[in-house]
VEXDREN-2710 file (C-alpha; in Angstrom, 1 decimal):
% VEXDREN-2710
k/r/px/py/pz
1/MET/-126.3/44.0/167.9
2/ALA/-126.0/40.5/166.6
3/ARG/-127.8/38.8/163.7
4/ALA/-127.5/35.2/162.4
5/LEU/-127.4/34.4/158.7
6/SER/-126.7/31.3/156.6
7/VAL/-125.4/30.6/153.1
8/SER/-123.9/27.6/151.3
9/GLY/-123.4/25.7/154.6
10/VAL/-121.9/28.7/156.4
11/THR/-123.9/30.2/159.3
12/THR/-122.8/33.6/160.5
13/THR/-123.5/35.7/163.5
14/VAL/-122.6/39.4/163.1
15/THR/-121.9/41.6/166.1
16/GLU/-121.4/45.3/165.7
17/LEU/-118.5/46.8/167.5
18/PRO/-117.4/50.4/168.2
19/GLU/-115.3/52.4/165.7
20/SER/-117.1/51.0/162.6
21/ARG/-115.9/47.4/163.2
22/VAL/-117.8/44.1/163.3
23/ARG/-117.1/40.6/164.5
24/VAL/-118.4/37.8/162.2
25/GLN/-118.6/34.5/163.9
26/ALA/-118.9/31.8/161.2
27/GLU/-119.7/28.1/161.5
28/VAL/-119.3/25.7/158.6
29/SER/-121.8/22.8/158.7
30/PRO/-120.7/19.2/159.0
31/GLN/-122.3/18.5/155.6
32/GLU/-120.2/21.2/153.9
33/ILE/-117.1/19.9/155.7
34/ALA/-117.8/16.4/154.4
35/ARG/-118.4/17.6/150.9
36/ARG/-115.1/19.5/150.9
37/VAL/-113.2/16.6/152.4
38/ASP/-114.6/14.3/149.7
39/HIS/-113.6/16.8/147.0
40/ALA/-110.1/17.1/148.5
41/ALA/-109.7/13.3/148.7
42/ARG/-110.8/12.8/145.1
43/ALA/-108.3/15.5/144.0
44/LEU/-105.5/13.7/146.0
45/GLY/-106.5/10.4/144.5
46/ARG/-105.9/11.7/141.0
47/SER/-102.2/11.9/141.8
48/MET/-101.9/8.6/143.7
49/ARG/-101.1/5.1/142.7
50/VAL/-103.1/2.6/144.8
51/PRO/-102.9/-1.2/144.3
52/GLY/-106.0/-2.5/142.7
53/PHE/-107.0/0.8/141.0
54/ARG/-106.0/2.4/137.8
55/PRO/-103.6/5.4/138.3
56/GLY/-105.5/8.4/139.5
57/LYS/-108.7/6.5/140.0
58/ALA/-108.6/5.6/143.7
59/PRO/-112.0/6.5/145.3
60/ALA/-112.3/9.0/148.1
61/PRO/-112.8/6.5/150.9
62/VAL/-109.7/4.6/149.9
63/VAL/-107.7/7.8/149.8
64/LEU/-109.0/8.8/153.3
65/ARG/-107.9/5.4/154.7
66/ARG/-104.4/5.6/153.1
67/VAL/-103.7/9.3/153.9
68/GLY/-105.7/9.8/157.0
69/ARG/-108.8/12.0/157.5
70/GLU/-106.9/14.7/159.4
71/ALA/-104.4/15.3/156.5
72/VAL/-107.2/15.4/154.0
73/LEU/-109.3/17.7/156.2
74/ASP/-106.3/20.0/156.6
75/GLU/-106.0/20.2/152.8
76/ALA/-109.8/20.7/152.4
77/VAL/-109.7/23.6/154.9
78/ARG/-106.7/25.2/153.1
79/GLU/-108.5/25.0/149.8
80/SER/-111.9/26.2/151.1
81/ILE/-111.2/28.8/153.8
82/GLY/-111.1/31.6/151.2
83/ALA/-114.5/30.7/149.8
84/TRP/-115.9/30.3/153.3
85/TYR/-114.5/33.7/154.2
86/SER/-116.1/35.3/151.2
87/ALA/-119.4/33.5/151.8
88/ALA/-119.4/34.8/155.4
89/ILE/-118.7/38.4/154.4
90/ASP/-121.2/38.3/151.6
91/ASP/-123.9/36.8/153.7
92/ALA/-123.3/39.2/156.5
93/ARG/-124.0/42.0/154.0
94/ILE/-121.0/44.1/155.2
95/VAL/-118.6/46.1/153.2
96/PRO/-115.1/45.3/154.7
97/VAL/-112.4/48.0/154.9
98/GLY/-108.8/46.9/155.5
99/GLU/-107.3/43.6/156.5
100/PRO/-109.3/41.2/158.7
101/GLU/-108.3/39.8/162.0
102/PHE/-108.9/36.1/161.3
103/ASP/-109.1/33.4/164.0
104/LEU/-109.5/29.8/162.9
105/GLY/-110.5/27.3/165.5
106/GLY/-109.1/23.8/165.6
107/LEU/-109.9/21.2/163.0
108/PRO/-113.3/19.6/163.8
109/GLU/-114.0/16.0/164.6
110/GLU/-116.0/14.0/162.0
111/GLY/-119.6/15.1/162.1
112/SER/-118.8/18.4/163.9
113/PRO/-118.9/21.9/162.4
114/LEU/-115.8/24.1/161.9
115/SER/-115.8/27.5/163.5
116/PHE/-113.8/30.7/162.7
117/SER/-114.2/34.4/163.5
118/ILE/-113.4/37.6/161.6
119/GLU/-113.0/41.0/163.1
120/ILE/-112.8/43.8/160.5
121/GLY/-113.5/47.4/159.8
122/VAL/-116.6/48.2/157.8
123/ARG/-118.0/51.1/155.8
124/PRO/-119.3/53.7/158.2
125/LYS/-122.9/54.7/158.4
126/ALA/-124.2/58.1/157.4
127/VAL/-127.0/60.2/158.9
128/LEU/-128.4/61.9/155.9
129/GLY/-129.0/65.6/155.6
130/GLU/-130.5/67.3/152.5
131/TYR/-129.4/65.5/149.3
132/LYS/-132.1/66.6/146.9
133/GLY/-132.3/70.0/145.2
134/LEU/-128.7/71.0/146.0
135/ASP/-127.3/74.2/144.5
136/VAL/-124.3/73.1/142.5
137/ALA/-122.9/75.1/139.6
138/ARG/-122.6/73.3/136.3
139/PRO/-120.0/75.1/134.1
140/ASP/-120.1/75.2/130.3
141/PRO/-117.1/73.9/128.4
142/ALA/-115.1/76.8/126.9
143/VAL/-112.2/76.1/124.6
144/GLY/-109.9/79.1/124.1
145/ASP/-107.6/79.9/121.1
146/GLU/-104.6/79.1/123.2
147/GLU/-105.7/75.5/123.7
148/ILE/-106.2/75.1/119.9
149/ASP/-102.8/76.7/119.3
150/ALA/-101.2/74.3/121.8
151/GLU/-102.7/71.3/120.0
152/ILE/-101.6/72.6/116.6
153/ASP/-98.1/73.0/118.0
154/ALA/-98.2/69.4/119.2
155/VAL/-99.2/68.2/115.7
156/ARG/-96.3/70.3/114.2
157/GLU/-93.9/68.5/116.6
158/ARG/-95.2/65.1/115.6
159/THR/-94.9/65.9/111.9
160/ALA/-91.6/67.7/112.0
161/ARG/-88.7/66.4/109.9
162/LEU/-85.0/66.3/110.5
163/GLU/-82.6/67.9/108.1
164/THR/-78.9/67.4/108.0
165/VAL/-76.9/70.6/108.6
166/ASP/-73.3/71.6/108.2
167/ARG/-72.6/73.5/111.4
168/PRO/-71.8/72.9/115.1
169/ALA/-74.6/71.2/117.1
170/GLY/-76.5/73.2/119.6
171/ARG/-79.2/72.6/122.1
172/GLY/-82.3/71.1/120.4
173/ASP/-80.3/69.6/117.6
174/PHE/-80.0/65.9/116.9
175/LEU/-76.7/64.0/116.5
176/VAL/-76.2/60.6/114.8
177/ILE/-73.4/59.0/116.8
178/ASP/-71.5/55.9/117.4
179/PHE/-70.2/55.4/121.0
180/LEU/-68.3/52.9/123.1
181/GLY/-68.2/53.2/126.9
182/THR/-65.5/51.9/129.1
183/ILE/-64.9/51.8/132.9
184/ASP/-61.2/51.5/133.8
185/ASP/-60.5/50.8/130.0
186/VAL/-62.9/47.8/130.0
187/ALA/-66.0/47.9/127.9
188/PHE/-69.3/47.2/129.7
189/PRO/-72.6/45.6/128.5
190/GLY/-75.0/48.2/127.1
191/GLY/-72.3/50.8/126.7
192/GLU/-72.0/50.6/122.9
193/ALA/-74.3/51.7/120.1
194/ARG/-74.0/52.6/116.4
195/ASP/-76.1/55.2/114.5
196/HIS/-77.7/56.3/117.7
197/LEU/-80.0/59.4/117.3
198/LEU/-79.5/61.7/120.3
199/GLU/-81.3/65.0/121.0
200/LEU/-79.1/67.5/122.8
201/GLY/-80.8/68.9/125.8
202/SER/-83.3/66.0/126.0
203/GLY/-81.9/64.8/129.3
204/ARG/-82.2/61.1/128.2
205/PHE/-78.6/60.3/128.7
206/ILE/-76.5/60.3/131.9
207/PRO/-76.2/63.8/133.3
208/GLY/-73.3/65.6/131.6
209/PHE/-73.2/63.4/128.5
210/GLU/-75.2/65.7/126.2
211/ASP/-73.5/68.8/127.5
212/GLN/-70.1/67.6/126.4
213/LEU/-71.3/67.1/122.8
214/GLN/-72.5/70.7/122.4
215/GLY/-70.7/72.4/119.5
216/ALA/-69.7/69.0/117.9
217/THR/-69.6/68.8/114.1
218/ALA/-70.0/65.9/111.6
219/GLY/-67.0/63.7/111.5
220/GLU/-65.6/64.8/114.8
221/GLU/-64.5/62.4/117.5
222/ARG/-64.9/63.3/121.2
223/GLU/-64.3/61.6/124.5
224/VAL/-67.1/62.1/127.0
225/THR/-66.5/61.5/130.7
226/VAL/-69.4/61.0/133.1
227/THR/-70.2/59.5/136.4
228/PHE/-73.2/57.2/136.7
229/PRO/-75.6/58.4/139.5
230/GLY/-75.4/56.5/142.8
231/ASP/-79.0/55.3/142.4
232/TYR/-78.6/54.2/138.8
233/ASN/-80.8/51.2/138.0
234/ALA/-77.9/49.1/136.8
235/GLU/-76.1/48.4/140.1
236/HIS/-72.8/47.3/138.5
237/LEU/-72.6/50.8/137.0
238/ALA/-74.0/53.0/139.8
239/GLY/-71.4/55.5/141.1
240/HIS/-68.7/54.5/138.5
241/GLU/-66.9/57.0/136.2
242/ALA/-67.1/56.0/132.6
243/LYS/-65.5/57.3/129.4
244/PHE/-67.4/57.2/126.1
245/ALA/-65.5/57.4/122.8
246/CYS/-68.0/59.2/120.5
247/THR/-67.9/59.6/116.7
248/VAL/-70.3/62.3/115.4
249/LYS/-71.6/61.1/112.0
250/GLU/-74.3/63.7/111.3
251/VAL/-75.8/66.9/112.8
252/LYS/-79.5/67.3/112.2
253/THR/-82.0/70.0/113.1
254/LYS/-85.7/69.8/113.5
255/VAL/-87.8/71.6/110.9
256/LEU/-91.4/72.4/111.8
257/PRO/-94.0/72.7/109.1
258/GLU/-95.6/76.1/108.5
259/ILE/-99.1/76.6/109.9
260/ASP/-101.1/77.1/106.8
261/ASP/-103.8/75.4/104.6
262/GLU/-101.2/73.0/103.2
263/PHE/-100.4/71.9/106.7
264/ALA/-104.1/71.3/107.3
265/ILE/-104.5/69.4/104.1
266/GLU/-101.7/67.0/105.1
267/GLN/-103.7/66.3/108.3
268/GLY/-106.8/65.4/106.2
269/PHE/-108.7/68.7/106.3
270/ASP/-109.7/71.1/103.6
271/ASP/-108.1/74.1/105.1
272/LEU/-106.6/75.5/108.4
273/ALA/-110.0/76.8/109.5
274/GLU/-111.5/73.3/109.3
275/LEU/-108.6/71.9/111.2
276/ARG/-109.0/74.4/114.0
277/GLU/-112.7/73.8/114.2
278/ASP/-112.1/70.0/114.5
279/ILE/-109.6/70.6/117.3
280/ARG/-112.1/72.9/119.1
281/SER/-114.9/70.4/118.7
282/ARG/-112.9/67.5/120.1
283/ALA/-111.5/69.6/122.9
284/ALA/-115.0/70.8/123.9
285/ALA/-116.3/67.2/124.0
286/ALA/-113.4/66.1/126.2
287/GLN/-113.8/69.0/128.4
288/GLN/-117.6/68.4/128.7
289/GLU/-116.9/64.9/129.8
290/ARG/-114.4/66.0/132.4
291/LEU/-116.7/68.8/133.7
292/GLU/-119.6/66.4/133.9
293/ARG/-117.5/64.1/136.1
294/GLU/-116.4/67.0/138.3
295/PHE/-120.0/68.2/138.5
296/ARG/-121.3/64.8/139.7
297/GLU/-118.5/64.6/142.2
298/ALA/-119.3/68.2/143.4
299/ALA/-123.0/67.2/143.8
300/LEU/-122.1/64.2/145.8
301/ASP/-119.7/66.1/148.0
302/ALA/-122.5/68.7/148.7
303/ALA/-124.7/65.8/149.9
304/VAL/-121.8/64.5/152.0
305/ALA/-121.3/68.0/153.5
306/ASN/-125.0/68.0/154.7
307/ALA/-124.7/64.5/156.2
308/THR/-123.1/63.3/159.4
309/VAL/-120.5/60.5/158.9
310/GLU/-118.1/59.5/161.6
311/VAL/-114.9/58.0/160.2
312/PRO/-112.6/56.5/162.8
313/GLU/-108.8/57.2/162.3
314/ALA/-108.1/53.4/162.0
315/LEU/-110.7/53.1/159.3
316/THR/-109.2/56.0/157.3
317/LEU/-105.7/54.4/157.6
318/ALA/-107.1/51.0/156.5
319/ARG/-108.7/52.6/153.4
320/ALA/-105.5/54.6/152.6
321/GLY/-103.6/51.3/152.7
322/GLU/-106.2/49.8/150.2
323/LEU/-105.6/52.8/147.9
324/TRP/-101.9/52.2/148.0
325/ASP/-102.4/48.5/147.3
326/GLN/-104.5/49.5/144.2
327/MET/-101.8/51.8/143.1
328/THR/-99.1/49.2/143.4
329/HIS/-101.3/46.7/141.5
330/SER/-101.7/49.3/138.7
331/LEU/-98.0/50.0/138.7
332/SER/-97.1/46.3/138.4
333/HIS/-99.2/46.0/135.3
334/GLN/-97.1/48.8/133.8
335/GLY/-93.9/46.9/134.8
336/ILE/-93.0/49.3/137.6
337/PRO/-92.1/47.8/141.0
338/LYS/-93.3/49.7/144.0
339/GLU/-89.7/50.0/145.2
340/THR/-88.9/51.9/141.9
341/TYR/-91.9/54.2/142.4
342/LEU/-91.0/55.0/146.0
343/LYS/-87.4/55.7/144.9
344/LEU/-88.5/58.1/142.2
345/ALA/-91.0/59.8/144.5
346/GLY/-88.4/60.1/147.3
347/LYS/-90.9/58.8/149.8
348/THR/-91.4/55.8/152.1
349/GLU/-94.5/53.5/151.9
350/GLU/-95.7/55.0/155.2
351/GLU/-95.4/58.5/153.8
352/VAL/-97.4/57.6/150.7
353/VAL/-100.1/56.0/152.8
354/ASP/-100.3/58.9/155.1
355/GLU/-100.7/61.3/152.2
356/ALA/-103.6/59.2/150.9
357/LYS/-105.6/59.6/154.2
358/PRO/-107.6/62.7/153.0
359/ASP/-108.7/60.9/149.9
360/ALA/-109.4/57.8/151.9
361/GLU/-111.7/59.6/154.3
362/ALA/-113.5/61.4/151.5
363/SER/-114.1/58.1/149.7
364/LEU/-115.5/56.4/152.8
365/LYS/-117.9/59.3/153.4
366/ARG/-119.1/59.3/149.8
367/GLU/-119.7/55.6/149.9
368/ALA/-121.6/55.9/153.3
369/VAL/-123.9/58.6/152.0
370/LEU/-124.7/56.8/148.7
371/ALA/-125.4/53.6/150.7
372/ALA/-127.7/55.6/153.0
373/ILE/-129.6/57.1/150.0
374/VAL/-130.0/53.6/148.5
375/GLU/-131.7/52.5/151.7
376/ALA/-133.7/55.7/152.2
377/GLU/-135.0/55.6/148.6
378/SER/-135.4/51.8/148.5
379/ILE/-133.4/51.6/145.4
380/SER/-133.2/48.0/144.1
381/PRO/-132.4/47.6/140.4
382/SER/-134.5/44.9/138.7
383/ASP/-133.2/41.9/136.9
384/THR/-134.2/43.6/133.7
385/GLU/-132.1/46.6/134.5
386/LEU/-129.1/44.3/135.3
387/MET/-129.4/42.5/132.0
388/SER/-129.6/45.9/130.2
389/GLU/-126.3/46.8/131.9
390/LEU/-124.8/43.6/130.8
391/GLU/-125.5/44.1/127.1
392/VAL/-122.1/45.6/126.1
393/THR/-120.2/43.0/128.1
394/ALA/-122.4/40.2/126.7
395/GLN/-121.6/41.3/123.1
396/GLN/-117.9/41.4/123.8
397/SER/-118.2/37.9/125.3
398/ARG/-120.4/36.7/122.4
399/VAL/-123.2/35.5/124.6
400/THR/-126.7/36.8/125.3
401/PRO/-127.3/39.1/128.3
402/LYS/-129.6/36.5/129.8
403/LYS/-126.8/33.8/129.6
404/LEU/-124.3/36.2/131.1
405/PHE/-126.8/37.1/133.8
406/GLU/-127.2/33.4/134.7
407/ARG/-123.4/32.9/134.8
408/LEU/-123.0/35.8/137.2
409/LYS/-125.9/34.5/139.3
410/SER/-124.3/31.0/139.5
411/ALA/-121.0/32.6/140.5
412/GLY/-122.6/34.6/143.3
413/ARG/-121.6/37.9/141.7
414/LEU/-125.1/39.2/140.8
415/GLU/-125.9/40.9/144.1
416/GLY/-122.6/42.7/144.1
417/MET/-123.4/44.1/140.6
418/ARG/-126.9/45.0/141.9
419/GLU/-125.4/47.0/144.7
420/GLU/-123.0/48.8/142.3
421/LEU/-125.9/49.7/140.0
422/ALA/-128.0/50.8/143.0
423/THR/-125.2/53.1/144.1
424/ALA/-125.0/54.6/140.6
425/HIS/-128.7/55.2/140.7
426/ALA/-128.3/57.0/144.0
427/LEU/-125.7/59.3/142.5
428/ASP/-128.0/59.9/139.5
429/LEU/-130.8/60.9/141.8
430/ILE/-128.6/63.5/143.6
431/VAL/-127.4/64.9/140.2
432/ALA/-130.8/65.0/138.5
433/SER/-132.3/67.0/141.3
434/THR/-129.6/69.6/141.6
435/LYS/-130.2/73.3/140.9
436/GLY/-127.3/73.1/138.4
437/ALA/-126.9/76.7/137.4
438/GLU/-125.3/77.1/134.0
439/THR/-122.2/79.3/134.2
440/ALA/-119.9/80.3/131.4
441/GLY/-116.3/79.2/131.5
442/THR/-114.6/76.6/133.6
443/PRO/-114.6/76.3/137.4
444/GLY/-112.8/79.2/139.0
445/SER/-113.2/81.4/135.9
END
């Protein structure tokens, strides 16, 4: 099936292909081409010196004559193709999955349109089954004494103090040490420290380092010999044997506070009972939030189970690749290169993507079912609803919801937000109509 659409000077014809793929044939109008060429010429003119004009003030026609239309057109296409691609995808009202096969035709003659085509996977379609009145259990949050005890133990650990002791150090003790590391009797960068606090048994140092300081006493000097692992992150040290001259200055032991009313008062409560009740209340709220997310997901999965959604293997693989890209993007923000993650995980990129395929297939089916419900129920959030959703963001941006609404509209992002809100309403519809039986305890209890 083919349909023709047009937006911002880009006309598209969409042809549905087998295996949840489409071909989008796009044509950029001569007027849009001319506008982009003029913009590119003016941008080039700002960096040119042309006799008879002030620096950077050469008009577009002059730039075109000096540089040549083809060079300026090439620059214009490079700058604009991303926007034209997005316009074509948005106007075609498709949800792309994976990387596109992009085919750009030759540069057009003056007064002619530019053509390009996109072939890409799209979100699969769902044939809905029953999605209202589903029988999905909604468990109650239940916080046991063991969870409260575990949190109190965590608070004790955070508030523990270190006391100096006059005895040999054992596992769990702390040493204050000076050390100097050498390889072949030559000191190396990063191998020296003074007054370093080391917990024996923590595993934070090179394997074998902490073991060789077991039983040490204050004032003792020891030589520790270790071999850096072959995959050590400092390549100039990896695989090398090193000797560390260590001086033990103090031996300290961790002293945990007693669990009593005084301990609770130090945490800002009247007594131990009030502290335990506060922990129980906060844990119950966190668990309620988690269980609600799980319940909503279970309700959606029940609707998916009743629907028919065909997900081609290639589409699943493409979505798995997208999930991996999202993960690597998140890791990069934490300062973790994907190579480091793969090394720590002991996996190849292909193995990680393959393992993501079940989640990828599930996500595609969920999206397909929600999209089908949006269509079946004619869900279309109003502008008023959109502005209501924008209130918090508007406050953070110090503008009115109406002004932010207009900004998003001008940027072409409003319809995407409308679709996201419609999807959320579809999930709300499924959840609100469930026969959510209340059950004590957590799932599986």
